[in-house]
LUMNU-568448 format. One line per 3 residues: number of its first residue (from 1); their letters; for each residue x, y, z of N, C-alpha, C, CB. Coordinates in Angstrom, 2 decimals, m for minus. Glycine has a CB too. Layout:
BEGIN
NUM	A	X:Y:Z:X:Y:Z:X:Y:Z:X:Y:Z  ... $
END
This chain:
BEGIN
1	MIK	0.84:m1.18:0.00:0.00:0.00:0.00:0.89:1.25:0.00:m0.96:0.00:1.22  0.62:2.17:m0.87:1.39:3.41:m0.98:0.88:4.40:0.08:1.27:4.02:m2.41  1.81:4.95:0.86:1.47:5.92:1.91:2.04:7.31:1.60:1.98:5.44:3.26 $
4	LIV	3.11:7.36:0.79:3.81:8.61:0.55:4.41:8.61:m0.85:4.90:8.83:1.60  4.26:9.72:m1.53:4.92:9.95:m2.82:5.87:11.11:m2.62:3.88:10.25:m3.98  7.14:10.91:m2.99:8.16:11.95:m2.90:8.65:12.23:m4.31:9.34:11.53:m1.94 $
7	SDI	8.73:13.51:m4.65:9.20:13.87:m5.98:10.20:15.00:m5.91:8.04:14.25:m6.88  11.21:14.90:m6.76:12.13:16.00:m6.98:11.34:17.14:m7.66:13.36:15.55:m7.85  11.88:18.34:m7.59:11.20:19.48:m8.21:11.86:19.87:m9.53:11.18:20.67:m7.26 $
10	DGT	13.09:20.36:m9.45:13.77:20.91:m10.63:14.10:19.83:m11.65:15.04:21.62:m10.21  13.62:20.06:m12.86:13.85:19.10:m13.93:12.86:17.95:m13.91:15.24:18.58:m13.85  11.99:17.91:m12.91:10.99:16.85:m12.79:9.59:17.45:m12.83:11.20:16.04:m11.49 $
13	LVR	9.26:18.29:m11.83:7.94:18.93:m11.79:7.95:20.32:m12.41:7.46:19.02:m10.36  9.11:20.95:m12.42:9.26:22.27:m13.07:10.52:22.25:m13.92:9.32:23.43:m12.01  10.53:23.10:m14.91:11.74:23.24:m15.71:12.81:23.88:m14.85:11.48:24.09:m17.00 $
16	DGE	14.05:23.48:m15.06:15.16:24.05:m14.29:15.13:25.57:m14.35:16.51:23.53:m14.82  15.27:26.18:m13.16:15.31:27.64:m13.07:13.95:28.30:m13.01:16.05:28.18:m14.22  12.87:27.53:m13.08:11.53:28.11:m13.03:10.89:27.84:m11.67:10.65:27.56:m14.16 $
19	NHV	9.75:28.50:m11.43:9.06:28.38:m10.14:7.58:28.05:m10.28:9.22:29.67:m9.37  7.18:27.48:m11.40:5.75:27.25:m11.60:5.48:25.78:m11.92:5.22:28.14:m12.72  4.59:25.19:m11.14:4.13:23.82:m11.35:2.80:23.89:m12.10:3.98:23.04:m9.98 $
22	NPE	2.55:22.93:m12.94:1.26:22.85:m13.61:0.18:22.76:m12.52:1.19:21.61:m14.59  m0.77:23.68:m12.49:m1.80:23.71:m11.43:m2.60:22.41:m11.31:m2.74:24.85:m11.68  m2.67:21.63:m12.37:m3.39:20.35:m12.31:m2.73:19.41:m11.31:m3.43:19.70:m13.70 $
25	LFD	m1.43:19.57:m11.10:m0.73:18.71:m10.14:m1.28:18.90:m8.73:0.78:19.02:m10.16  m1.64:20.13:m8.38:m2.20:20.39:m7.05:m3.48:19.58:m6.84:m2.49:21.90:m6.85  m4.32:19.54:m7.88:m5.57:18.76:m7.80:m5.28:17.27:m7.62:m6.42:18.99:m9.06 $
28	VIM	m4.29:16.77:m8.35:m3.93:15.35:m8.25:m3.42:15.02:m6.85:m2.86:14.99:m9.30  m2.55:15.87:m6.32:m1.99:15.65:m4.98:m3.10:15.64:m3.93:m0.95:16.74:m4.64  m4.02:16.58:m4.02:m5.10:16.65:m3.03:m6.07:15.48:m3.19:m5.86:17.97:m3.16 $
31	KLK	m6.32:15.06:m4.42:m7.21:13.92:m4.65:m6.60:12.65:m4.06:m7.48:13.74:m6.16  m5.30:12.44:m4.27:m4.63:11.27:m3.70:m4.71:11.27:m2.17:m3.17:11.23:m4.15  m4.54:12.46:m1.58:m4.58:12.56:m0.12:m5.99:12.27:0.41:m4.12:13.96:0.33 $
34	KEK	m6.98:12.91:m0.19:m8.35:12.77:0.32:m8.96:11.40:0.03:m9.23:13.83:m0.28  m8.72:10.87:m1.17:m9.37:9.62:m1.56:m8.58:8.37:m1.19:m9.60:9.63:m3.03  m7.25:8.49:m1.12:m6.43:7.30:m0.88:m5.56:7.40:0.37:m5.54:7.06:m2.07 $
37	GIH	m5.54:8.56:1.00:m4.70:8.74:2.18:m3.21:8.78:1.87:m4.98:7.65:3.16  m2.87:9.13:0.63:m1.47:9.17:0.20:m0.95:10.60:0.37:m1.31:8.70:m1.28  0.15:10.74:1.12:0.76:12.04:1.35:1.78:12.34:0.25:1.43:12.09:2.74 $
40	FAA	2.12:13.62:0.12:3.08:14.07:m0.89:4.18:14.87:m0.23:2.38:14.91:m1.99  5.41:14.64:m0.66:6.56:15.42:m0.21:7.33:15.91:m1.43:7.48:14.58:0.74  7.65:17.19:m1.42:8.47:17.79:m2.47:9.92:17.80:m1.99:7.98:19.25:m2.83 $
43	ASG	10.82:17.20:m2.75:12.22:17.08:m2.36:13.08:17.92:m3.30:12.68:15.60:m2.37  14.03:18.65:m2.70:14.85:19.53:m3.53:16.09:20.00:m2.80:14.04:20.72:m4.00  17.03:20.49:m3.54:18.16:21.19:m2.97:17.78:22.62:m2.62:19.35:21.18:m3.93 $
46	RQA	16.60:23.04:m3.07:16.10:24.38:m2.78:15.87:24.57:m1.28:14.80:24.64:m3.55  15.71:25.83:m0.92:15.35:26.17:0.46:13.85:25.90:0.65:15.71:27.66:0.78  13.45:25.69:1.90:12.05:25.41:2.20:11.14:26.54:1.73:11.86:25.19:3.71 $
49	ASI	11.58:27.79:1.85:10.76:28.92:1.41:10.46:28.85:m0.08:11.45:30.24:1.74  11.39:28.37:m0.87:11.18:28.24:m2.30:10.16:27.15:m2.60:12.51:27.94:m3.02  10.26:26.03:m1.90:9.29:24.94:m2.09:7.90:25.42:m1.68:9.70:23.69:m1.27 $
52	EYI	7.83:26.11:m0.56:6.55:26.63:m0.09:5.94:27.59:m1.12:6.72:27.35:1.27  6.77:28.42:m1.74:6.29:29.36:m2.75:5.73:28.61:m3.97:7.43:30.29:m3.20  6.46:27.61:m4.44:6.03:26.86:m5.62:4.71:26.14:m5.36:7.11:25.85:m6.03 $
55	FSP	4.56:25.60:m4.16:3.36:24.83:m3.82:2.38:25.63:m2.97:3.76:23.55:m3.09  2.41:26.95:m3.10:1.60:27.80:m2.21:0.11:27.43:m2.14:1.72:29.23:m2.67  m0.55:27.01:m3.23:m1.97:26.66:m3.09:m2.23:25.47:m2.16:m2.54:26.36:m4.44 $
58	IKK	m1.23:24.60:m2.00:m1.42:23.42:m1.14:m0.31:23.31:m0.09:m1.46:22.13:m2.00  0.34:24.40:0.21:1.51:24.37:1.10:1.21:23.80:2.48:2.06:25.77:1.25  m0.01:23.89:2.92:m0.37:23.36:4.25:m0.65:21.86:4.22:m1.60:24.09:4.79 $
61	EIF	m0.64:21.28:3.05:m1.03:19.88:2.88:0.12:18.94:2.53:m2.07:19.78:1.82  1.32:19.48:2.32:2.43:18.63:1.87:3.62:18.74:2.83:2.86:19.03:0.45  4.59:17.86:2.62:5.84:17.90:3.35:6.93:18.46:2.44:6.23:16.48:3.87 $
64	YLA	7.96:19.03:3.06:9.09:19.58:2.32:10.36:18.86:2.74:9.22:21.12:2.55  11.12:18.37:1.78:12.47:17.87:2.01:13.36:18.87:1.28:12.67:16.36:1.50  14.00:19.75:2.03:14.74:20.86:1.42:16.22:20.82:1.78:14.14:22.18:1.86 $
67	ENG	16.94:21.75:1.18:18.37:21.91:1.50:19.14:20.61:1.30:18.54:22.40:2.94  18.83:19.91:0.22:19.50:18.63:m0.08:19.38:17.63:1.06:20.96:18.87:m0.39  18.23:17.63:1.72:17.97:16.65:2.77:18.29:17.08:4.18:18.72:15.44:2.48 $
70	SYL	18.81:18.29:4.36:19.13:18.72:5.73:17.92:19.30:6.45:20.25:19.76:5.70  16.81:19.47:5.76:15.59:20.01:6.36:14.39:19.16:5.95:15.37:21.50:5.93  13.59:18.78:6.93:12.32:18.10:6.68:11.28:18.83:7.50:12.39:16.56:7.06 $
73	GCW	10.21:19.24:6.84:9.17:19.96:7.55:7.88:20.01:6.79:9.62:21.36:7.86  6.95:20.73:7.36:5.69:21.02:6.71:5.36:22.47:7.07:4.54:20.02:7.15  4.30:22.99:6.51:4.01:24.41:6.69:3.97:24.79:8.16:2.68:24.76:6.02 $
76	GRN	4.84:25.73:8.53:4.86:26.25:9.89:5.49:25.34:10.92:3.49:26.55:10.30  6.13:24.25:10.49:6.67:23.31:11.47:7.91:22.60:10.93:5.60:22.29:11.86  9.00:22.70:11.68:10.20:21.94:11.37:10.05:20.55:11.98:11.49:22.65:11.91 $
79	LFL	10.21:19.54:11.17:10.15:18.17:11.69:11.54:17.62:11.95:9.40:17.27:10.71  12.49:18.02:11.12:13.86:17.57:11.29:14.80:18.58:10.66:14.07:16.17:10.66  15.79:19.00:11.42:16.84:19.88:10.92:18.18:19.21:11.17:16.79:21.30:11.60 $
82	YPM	19.04:19.25:10.19:20.37:18.71:10.36:21.35:19.84:10.07:20.62:17.47:9.43  21.58:20.71:11.06:22.42:21.88:10.82:23.90:21.53:10.74:22.20:22.90:11.91  24.62:22.37:10.04:26.07:22.23:9.94:26.70:22.91:11.15:26.60:22.84:8.60 $
85	DRK	27.77:22.35:11.66:28.52:22.95:12.75:28.94:24.37:12.36:29.75:22.08:13.12  28.76:25.33:13.26:29.04:26.74:12.97:30.50:26.96:12.55:28.71:27.60:14.18  31.44:26.34:13.23:32.86:26.51:12.87:33.14:25.99:11.47:33.76:25.80:13.89 $
88	LAC	32.55:24.86:11.15:32.72:24.30:9.81:32.10:25.22:8.76:32.10:22.91:9.73  30.92:25.76:9.04:30.25:26.67:8.10:31.09:27.92:7.88:28.85:27.06:8.63  31.66:28.47:8.94:32.51:29.67:8.82:33.76:29.37:8.01:32.89:30.21:10.20 $
91	ALA	34.38:28.23:8.26:35.58:27.84:7.51:35.25:27.64:6.04:36.19:26.56:8.09  34.10:27.04:5.76:33.67:26.84:4.38:33.43:28.17:3.69:32.40:25.97:4.33  32.78:29.11:4.38:32.55:30.44:3.81:33.87:31.15:3.50:31.71:31.29:4.77 $
94	EDI	34.84:31.01:4.38:36.16:31.62:4.14:36.81:31.02:2.90:37.08:31.42:5.36  36.72:29.71:2.74:37.27:29.07:1.54:36.57:29.57:0.28:37.14:27.54:1.65  35.26:29.71:0.34:34.50:30.18:m0.82:34.90:31.61:m1.17:32.98:30.10:m0.53 $
97	RRD	35.09:32.45:m0.18:35.48:33.85:m0.43:36.81:33.98:m1.18:35.57:34.60:0.89  37.67:32.99:m1.08:38.98:33.03:m1.74:38.87:32.85:m3.25:39.89:31.96:m1.16  37.78:32.30:m3.72:37.61:32.06:m5.16:36.66:33.12:m5.72:37.07:30.63:m5.44 $
100	PKL	37.17:34.01:m6.57:36.32:35.10:m7.09:35.16:34.63:m7.97:37.16:36.06:m7.88  35.17:33.37:m8.38:34.09:32.85:m9.20:32.91:32.35:m8.37:34.60:31.72:m10.08  33.10:32.26:m7.05:32.06:31.70:m6.19:31.36:32.78:m5.37:32.67:30.67:m5.26 $
103	EVL	30.15:32.48:m4.96:29.35:33.36:m4.10:29.01:32.61:m2.82:28.05:33.82:m4.83  28.97:33.33:m1.71:28.59:32.72:m0.43:27.08:32.84:m0.27:29.35:33.40:0.76  26.42:31.71:m0.06:25.00:31.67:0.24:24.81:30.68:1.37:24.14:31.28:m1.03 $
106	VSG	24.35:31.15:2.50:24.14:30.31:3.68:22.66:30.36:4.01:25.02:30.78:4.90  22.05:29.20:4.17:20.63:29.21:4.49:20.34:28.45:5.75:19.84:28.65:3.35  19.31:28.93:6.43:18.80:28.30:7.63:17.36:27.90:7.40:18.94:29.22:8.85 $
109	SKR	16.69:27.52:8.45:15.31:27.06:8.30:14.34:28.18:7.93:14.84:26.40:9.58  14.69:29.42:8.25:13.78:30.54:7.97:14.38:31.64:7.10:13.31:31.13:9.25  15.68:31.65:6.94:16.34:32.73:6.22:17.49:32.20:5.37:16.85:33.79:7.18 $
112	AYM	17.86:33.01:4.39:19.06:32.75:3.61:19.87:34.04:3.59:18.71:32.25:2.14  21.17:33.90:3.67:22.08:35.05:3.69:23.09:34.88:2.57:22.80:35.19:5.07  23.39:35.97:1.88:24.38:35.87:0.82:25.27:37.09:0.78:23.69:35.69:m0.51 $
115	ETG	26.48:36.84:0.28:27.46:37.90:0.07:27.76:37.94:m1.41:28.76:37.67:0.92  27.38:39.01:m2.06:27.66:39.14:m3.48:27.51:40.58:m3.92:26.75:38.22:m4.30  28.24:40.93:m4.93:28.07:42.23:m5.57:27.41:42.07:m6.93:29.42:42.95:m5.72 $
118	DEK	27.06:40.85:m7.26:26.48:40.52:m8.56:24.97:40.69:m8.51:26.86:39.08:m8.98  24.48:41.79:m9.06:23.04:42.08:m9.01:22.21:41.05:m9.78:22.77:43.46:m9.57  22.75:40.56:m10.89:22.02:39.55:m11.67:21.83:38.28:m10.83:22.77:39.23:m13.00 $
121	FTR	22.88:37.87:m10.14:22.80:36.70:m9.27:21.81:36.95:m8.14:24.19:36.35:m8.70  21.85:38.13:m7.56:20.94:38.48:m6.46:19.48:38.40:m6.91:21.25:39.89:m5.92  19.18:38.96:m8.08:17.81:38.90:m8.61:17.37:37.46:m8.85:17.70:39.71:m9.92 $
124	WIR	18.27:36.64:m9.39:17.95:35.24:m9.67:17.67:34.50:m8.37:19.09:34.56:m10.44  18.50:34.70:m7.36:18.31:34.03:m6.07:17.02:34.49:m5.41:19.51:34.28:m5.15  16.77:35.79:m5.40:15.54:36.30:m4.79:14.32:35.71:m5.47:15.50:37.82:m4.85 $
127	KDI	14.37:35.62:m6.78:13.25:35.05:m7.52:13.08:33.58:m7.16:13.47:35.22:m9.04  14.20:32.87:m6.99:14.14:31.44:m6.75:13.73:31.10:m5.33:15.46:30.82:m7.05  14.36:31.71:m4.34:14.11:31.25:m2.97:13.21:32.18:m2.16:15.41:31.07:m2.25 $
130	ILM	12.82:33.31:m2.75:11.91:34.22:m2.07:12.46:34.54:m0.68:10.49:33.61:m1.98  13.53:35.30:m0.64:14.13:35.67:0.64:13.12:36.40:1.50:15.38:36.54:0.44  13.05:36.04:2.76:12.11:36.67:3.69:12.78:37.79:4.44:11.55:35.65:4.67 $
END
């Protein structure tokens, strides 16, 4: 018996770099939940806020597997967080800063922080993850 369907987002439910799911999918997900008791989880390397934005019409009805698996939650509730050690995160950011081709983007369960002077990159990130 199927209890849960988990799907990747980018390149599966949406075209890479986009934020729009075919609205018919929302109806299918809700029908499966109501008629069969099957839950849905959206899995992605994206931040939870981005997943919530994409699935906004049904955001209260699904689970989110975000940040490449380091976050599991549902609307308004963290179910599992696997944070990186602060010293390791700081050391990683320092290494990234040494390469002029890279940008620092650090995300948590509710916010994302970035260091960049690249306005095009900033607009793309804001569009993608909906910084709060």
